[in-house]
C-alpha positions in Angstrom: 89.8 58.8 100.3 92.7 61.3 101.2 93.0 62.2 104.9 92.7 66.0 105.0 95.1 66.0 108.2 97.9 64.9 105.7 98.2 67.3 102.7 98.8 65.7 99.6 102.1 66.7 97.5 99.9 68.9 95.3 99.3 71.3 98.1 102.8 71.3 99.6 104.3 73.6 96.9 107.1 73.2 94.5 108.4 69.6 93.9 111.7 68.5 95.5 114.8 70.4 94.3 116.6 68.7 91.2 120.3 68.7 91.4 121.9 71.7 89.6 123.9 70.4 86.7 126.8 72.5 85.1 127.9 71.6 81.5 128.0 67.8 81.4 126.8 66.6 84.7 128.5 63.5 86.4 126.9 60.1 86.9 124.1 60.2 89.3 123.9 57.4 92.0 122.5 56.9 95.4 125.1 57.7 98.0 126.6 54.9 100.1 127.0 55.5 103.8 130.4 56.1 105.4 132.2 53.8 107.5 130.4 52.8 110.6 132.3 55.1 112.8 131.9 58.0 110.6 128.3 58.8 111.7 129.4 62.1 113.6 130.5 63.5 110.0 127.3 63.8 108.0 127.1 63.8 104.2 126.1 67.8 104.2 125.9 70.7 106.6 125.0 74.6 106.4 124.7 77.5 108.5 123.6 81.0 108.1 122.9 84.0 110.3 123.5 87.8 110.6 124.7 90.2 112.9 124.0 94.1 112.9 127.2 94.6 110.6 127.7 91.2 108.8 125.6 88.4 107.0 127.2 84.8 107.1 126.5 81.6 105.2 128.4 78.5 104.7 127.8 74.9 103.4 129.9 71.6 103.2 128.8 68.8 100.9 130.2 65.2 100.4 131.7 64.8 96.9 130.7 61.9 94.5 134.0 60.0 95.2 133.4 59.7 98.9 129.8 58.9 98.4 130.7 56.3 96.0 133.6 54.8 98.2 132.0 55.0 101.5 134.1 57.5 102.9 133.2 60.4 105.2 133.2 64.1 104.0 136.8 65.5 104.7 135.8 69.0 104.4 134.4 71.3 107.2 133.7 74.9 108.1 132.9 76.6 111.4 132.1 80.3 112.2 131.1 82.3 115.2 130.0 85.8 116.2 132.2 87.8 118.7 129.4 89.8 120.3 131.4 92.6 122.0 133.2 93.7 119.0 130.6 92.6 116.2 133.1 90.6 114.6 132.7 87.3 112.7 135.4 84.6 112.9 135.5 81.6 110.7 137.6 78.6 109.6 137.4 76.4 106.5 139.4 73.0 106.3 140.0 70.2 103.8 141.5 67.1 105.4 144.2 65.6 103.3 143.2 62.2 102.0 146.3 60.4 102.8 145.7 61.0 106.4 143.9 58.2 108.2 141.6 60.7 110.2 141.7 63.6 108.0 138.0 64.3 108.4 138.6 64.6 112.3 141.5 66.9 111.7 139.5 69.2 109.5 137.0 69.7 112.4 139.4 70.1 115.0 141.6 72.5 113.3 138.4 74.7 112.5 137.3 74.4 116.0 140.9 75.4 117.7 141.2 78.3 115.1 137.7 79.9 115.8 138.3 79.2 119.8 141.7 81.1 119.6 140.4 84.1 117.6 137.6 84.5 120.1 139.7 84.6 122.9 142.1 87.0 121.1 139.2 89.4 120.5 138.3 89.4 124.1 141.9 90.8 125.0 143.6 92.2 121.8 142.2 95.5 120.3 144.8 95.5 117.5 145.4 93.3 114.6 145.1 89.5 115.2 148.4 87.4 115.6 147.2 85.0 112.6 150.6 83.2 113.4 149.6 82.4 116.7 146.3 81.1 115.6 148.1 78.6 113.1 150.3 77.3 115.9 147.4 77.0 118.3 145.5 75.0 115.7 148.7 72.9 114.8 149.4 72.3 118.4 145.8 71.1 119.1 146.2 68.5 116.3 149.5 67.3 118.3 147.6 67.0 121.5 145.0 64.8 119.6 147.9 62.7 118.3 149.5 62.5 121.8 146.1 61.2 123.2 145.3 59.0 120.3 148.8 57.1 120.2 149.6 57.3 123.8 152.9 59.0 123.2 154.6 62.0 125.0 156.3 63.8 122.0 154.8 63.0 118.7 156.6 64.3 115.6 155.0 66.2 112.8 155.0 63.0 110.6 152.9 61.0 113.1 150.4 64.1 113.6 150.3 64.3 109.9 149.6 60.8 109.3 146.6 61.0 111.4 145.1 64.7 111.0 146.9 66.6 108.3 144.5 69.2 106.9 144.5 72.5 104.8 143.2 75.5 106.8 141.8 79.0 105.8 140.8 81.0 109.1 140.3 84.6 109.9 138.1 87.4 111.1 136.0 90.2 109.7 135.5 93.1 112.0 133.4 96.2 111.8 135.3 99.5 111.7 134.4 103.1 110.8 136.1 102.6 107.5 134.0 99.4 106.6 134.5 95.7 107.5 138.3 94.9 107.9 139.2 91.4 106.9 142.3 89.4 108.4 143.0 86.0 107.2 145.7 83.4 106.5 146.0 80.0 104.9 147.8 76.9 105.0 147.7 74.3 102.1 145.6 74.9 98.9 142.3 76.0 99.9 141.6 79.6 99.0 139.8 82.8 99.3 138.2 85.1 96.9 136.4 88.4 96.5 133.3 88.4 94.5 131.9 91.7 93.0 128.4 91.5 93.2 127.5 93.9 90.5 130.1 92.7 87.8 130.2 89.0 88.9 134.1 89.1 88.7 136.2 87.2 91.1 139.5 88.2 92.6 141.9 85.9 94.3 143.0 87.0 97.7 145.8 84.3 97.7 148.2 83.2 94.7 146.3 80.3 93.1 148.0 77.0 92.7 147.3 77.0 88.9 146.2 80.4 87.8 147.9 82.9 85.7 149.1 84.8 88.9 151.2 81.8 90.1 154.9 82.2 89.3 155.1 78.4 89.9 152.5 75.8 89.7 152.8 74.1 93.2 151.3 70.6 93.3 152.6 69.6 96.6 150.1 70.4 99.4 151.9 71.7 102.9 149.1 71.1 105.3 149.0 71.3 109.1 150.4 70.5 111.3 153.5 72.2 109.3 153.3 75.9 109.4 155.5 77.6 106.7 158.2 80.0 107.7 156.4 82.9 105.7 152.6 82.5 106.5 150.3 83.2 103.8 148.1 86.3 105.1 146.0 89.0 103.9 144.5 92.1 105.3 142.0 94.6 103.7 138.8 96.5 103.9 135.5 94.8 102.5 133.8 97.1 100.0 129.9 97.3 100.4 129.7 95.6 96.7 132.0 92.6 97.6 131.5 89.3 99.3 134.4 87.4 100.9 134.6 83.8 100.0 136.8 81.1 101.5 136.7 77.5 100.3 138.3 74.4 99.7 139.6 73.2 96.4 136.6 71.1 95.6 135.1 74.4 95.0 138.1 76.2 93.9 139.0 73.8 91.1 135.8 74.0 89.1 135.5 77.7 90.0 139.0 78.4 88.0 139.2 82.2 87.3 135.5 82.6 87.7 134.9 83.1 84.1 133.0 79.9 83.3 129.7 78.3 84.1 130.5 77.8 87.7 131.5 81.3 88.2 128.4 82.6 86.7 126.2 80.1 88.7 127.8 81.5 92.1 127.7 85.2 91.1 124.2 84.9 90.5 123.2 83.1 93.7 125.6 85.0 96.1 124.5 88.5 94.9 122.8 88.6 98.2 122.9 86.1 101.2 120.8 83.0 100.2 119.0 80.8 102.6 121.7 78.3 104.1 119.9 75.2 102.5 119.9 76.8 99.1 123.4 77.5 99.5 124.1 73.9 100.2 122.0 72.8 97.2 123.8 75.0 94.7 127.2 74.0 96.1 126.3 70.2 95.6 126.1 71.0 91.7 127.0 68.2 89.4 129.8 68.5 86.9 131.7 65.7 85.3 135.0 65.0 86.6 134.7 67.2 89.5 134.0 64.9 92.5 135.7 66.3 95.6 134.2 67.4 98.8 133.1 71.0 98.3 132.9 73.6 101.2 132.0 77.4 100.7 131.8 80.2 103.3 130.8 83.5 102.4 130.5 86.9 104.4 128.6 90.0 103.2 128.7 93.6 104.6 125.1 93.7 106.3 124.4 96.9 104.2 124.6 94.8 101.2 122.0 92.3 102.5 119.3 93.9 100.4 118.7 93.5 96.6 121.4 94.0 94.2 121.8 94.0 90.4 122.6 90.4 89.2 125.6 89.8 87.4 125.1 90.2 83.5 126.1 87.8 80.7 129.7 86.7 80.5 
């Protein structure tokens, strides 16, 4: 006889979520545990909260390849609110697979970037010095290498062999003219603007393979290297737009946004979803796309209410 103190599955509501399939799904299998010392890097993580002016969500999930070969998730994201200014600062990173501790490099680059921007917002009323943020993140990876190898002055190659990672980082600050976005990237992670009404995506940076790229760049130049001309952008975030930042595990299947993946996220990001739901949708299954995926989204708080869903494509 059932114990009334423990409700049956029939009384607990909907059945567990089934994985979202896009076009032809990949092979389903039970994930393997990562190596014994990767316990601090969970398979998936997500976060979500709102300030008076902005709503934020992010999720990061381990890809099928790393799940199968017992490797940790090499993507990560971090975000924080700066209470005095009402700003949101964030960072997204994708550890480069050839680096032996790339998962650690991604986390530390995000932590350093967020910490530096919060410090700047305490003291700098004008535009953020994003070159300084990038340099601070690179110097922190160098410091980790110095500690790890026991050397005084590790070279960029030594740092890269351990902790190479891509990085997109920036801030969204409330202003009388609407939220002001400032961000930069190093490597091939990206940022997009999603029009909530039309479902169209706009690249913030030149894509590595899109029609806006003059040359297709297959080589990734990650941290600790900083390019002479840092890829930066600054603009106001319109009320009907969502700022997206993500790794190529999201950007590659998204493409130009006109396909099934674009339609999926245009529908679910029209308004801020529950953080766990974003993680569930981000973990969609699609054949050949087996990389880690990380996606961070920021909405103007006035846009947190219902909005028309994107129409058919």
